[in-house]
C-alpha positions as CSV (number, residue, x, y, z in Angstrom):
1,M,32.2,32.7,4.5
2,K,32.5,29.2,2.9
3,K,33.2,27.6,6.3
4,Y,29.9,29.0,7.7
5,I,27.9,27.7,4.7
6,L,29.5,24.3,5.0
7,L,28.8,24.3,8.8
8,A,25.2,25.2,8.2
9,F,24.8,22.5,5.5
10,I,26.2,19.9,7.9
11,L,23.9,21.0,10.8
12,V,20.9,20.8,8.7
13,N,21.7,17.3,7.4
14,A,22.4,16.2,10.9
15,A,19.1,17.5,12.1
16,V,17.3,15.7,9.3
17,F,19.0,12.3,9.8
18,A,18.6,12.6,13.6
19,Q,14.9,13.1,13.7
20,K,13.3,11.9,16.9
21,G,9.8,10.5,16.9
22,P,7.8,7.8,15.1
23,K,8.8,6.8,11.7
24,I,6.7,4.6,9.2
25,E,8.3,2.3,6.7
26,F,6.1,0.1,4.5
27,K,7.1,-3.4,3.5
28,D,5.9,-3.4,-0.1
29,K,8.1,-1.9,-2.8
30,D,7.1,1.6,-3.7
31,N,4.3,1.3,-1.2
32,T,2.3,-0.6,-3.9
33,I,0.4,-3.9,-3.8
34,D,-0.1,-5.4,-7.2
35,Y,-3.3,-7.6,-7.5
36,G,-2.1,-8.9,-10.8
37,T,-4.8,-10.3,-13.1
38,T,-7.7,-11.7,-11.1
39,N,-11.5,-12.1,-11.1
40,K,-14.0,-11.4,-8.5
41,E,-15.2,-15.0,-8.2
42,D,-11.9,-16.2,-6.8
43,D,-10.6,-13.1,-5.0
44,N,-12.2,-11.3,-2.1
45,G,-10.3,-8.1,-3.0
46,I,-8.6,-7.7,0.4
47,R,-4.9,-6.9,0.8
48,S,-2.9,-5.8,3.7
49,F,-0.1,-3.3,3.7
50,E,2.4,-4.1,6.4
51,F,4.5,-1.3,8.0
52,T,7.1,-1.0,10.8
53,N,7.6,1.9,13.2
54,T,11.2,2.4,12.8
55,G,11.3,5.5,15.1
56,D,11.7,5.9,18.8
57,A,8.2,6.9,19.8
58,D,4.7,5.5,19.4
59,L,3.3,5.7,15.8
60,V,-0.4,6.8,15.6
61,I,-2.2,6.4,12.4
62,T,-4.8,9.1,12.5
63,N,-6.6,8.7,9.3
64,V,-6.7,6.4,6.2
65,Q,-8.6,7.7,3.1
66,S,-9.2,6.3,-0.3
67,T,-9.7,8.3,-3.6
68,C,-13.0,6.6,-4.2
69,G,-15.8,4.5,-2.6
70,C,-14.7,1.4,-4.4
71,T,-11.7,1.0,-2.1
72,V,-12.3,0.7,1.7
73,P,-9.3,1.0,3.9
74,S,-9.2,0.2,7.6
75,K,-6.5,1.5,10.1
76,P,-5.0,0.3,13.3
77,T,-6.8,1.4,16.4
78,E,-3.9,1.3,18.7
79,P,-0.6,3.2,18.6
80,I,2.3,1.1,17.0
81,K,5.3,0.9,19.5
82,P,8.8,1.5,18.2
83,G,10.2,-1.5,16.5
84,K,6.8,-3.1,16.0
85,T,4.7,-3.7,12.9
86,G,1.1,-2.8,12.0
87,K,-1.1,-3.3,9.0
88,I,-3.7,-1.4,7.0
89,D,-6.2,-3.6,5.3
90,V,-7.7,-2.4,1.9
91,K,-10.7,-3.9,0.3
92,Y,-11.3,-3.3,-3.3
93,N,-14.8,-4.0,-4.7
94,M,-13.4,-6.1,-7.6
95,H,-15.3,-4.3,-10.6
96,T,-14.1,-5.6,-13.9
97,G,-11.3,-3.5,-15.4
98,P,-8.0,-2.0,-14.4
99,I,-7.2,-1.2,-10.7
100,R,-5.3,2.0,-10.1
101,K,-6.2,3.5,-6.6
102,T,-4.3,5.6,-4.1
103,I,-4.9,5.5,-0.3
104,T,-3.6,8.3,1.8
105,V,-2.3,7.4,5.3
106,E,-2.1,10.2,7.8
107,S,0.0,9.8,10.9
108,N,2.4,11.4,13.4
109,A,5.4,10.0,11.5
110,V,8.4,12.4,11.2
111,N,10.0,10.8,8.2
112,V,7.2,11.7,5.7
113,E,6.0,15.1,4.7
114,E,3.3,16.4,6.9
115,G,2.9,12.9,8.3
116,R,1.3,11.8,5.1
117,V,2.2,8.8,2.8
118,A,0.5,7.4,-0.2
119,I,0.0,3.7,-0.6
120,K,-1.3,2.2,-3.9
121,I,-3.0,-0.8,-5.4
122,K,-2.9,-1.8,-9.0
123,G,-3.9,-4.6,-11.2
124,E,-6.7,-5.8,-13.3
125,V,-10.0,-7.6,-12.7
126,V,-11.2,-9.7,-15.5
127,E,-14.3,-11.8,-16.2
128,K,-13.8,-15.4,-15.2
129,P,-13.7,-17.6,-18.3
130,V,-16.8,-19.8,-18.7
131,V,-16.1,-23.3,-19.6
132,N,-18.8,-25.1,-21.5
133,L,-18.3,-28.8,-21.1
134,L,-21.0,-29.7,-23.7
135,E,-19.2,-27.8,-26.5
136,K,-17.5,-29.9,-29.1
137,K,-13.7,-29.3,-29.7
138,S,-12.9,-28.3,-33.1
139,S,-9.9,-30.5,-33.4
140,S,-10.1,-34.1,-32.1
141,P,-7.7,-37.0,-32.7
142,M,-10.7,-39.2,-33.3
143,M,-12.0,-37.0,-36.1
144,N,-9.0,-37.8,-38.5
């Protein structure tokens, strides 16, 4: 009986690892892009998620959807051939405050559950410091 269970286990693992079809692998660690600390005057809010089709069939991105209207993603219009790379551009509206957004990518990839994978952006948008050149400095070497 143990032999049959072991054989079934090996066959299931072999089937999982030998999946045929398109596979999506994102370049960014944890599928996340960190904006860091930025401000809207110096940053257009656009970032690109690069991915590779590591499978053996064309990868088709069918939908890319954000959790809110402040983040606008765009998807590739053409299938991504095996071994080739593609990108998903994301534009954040750069409202002041923390950035924590998730974008859902839907595809025909066989290496992610139901062809869906979450990509994320994070960071913080701050007000750009205003420098007043007419303001006197409180400590000046000439004042001593």
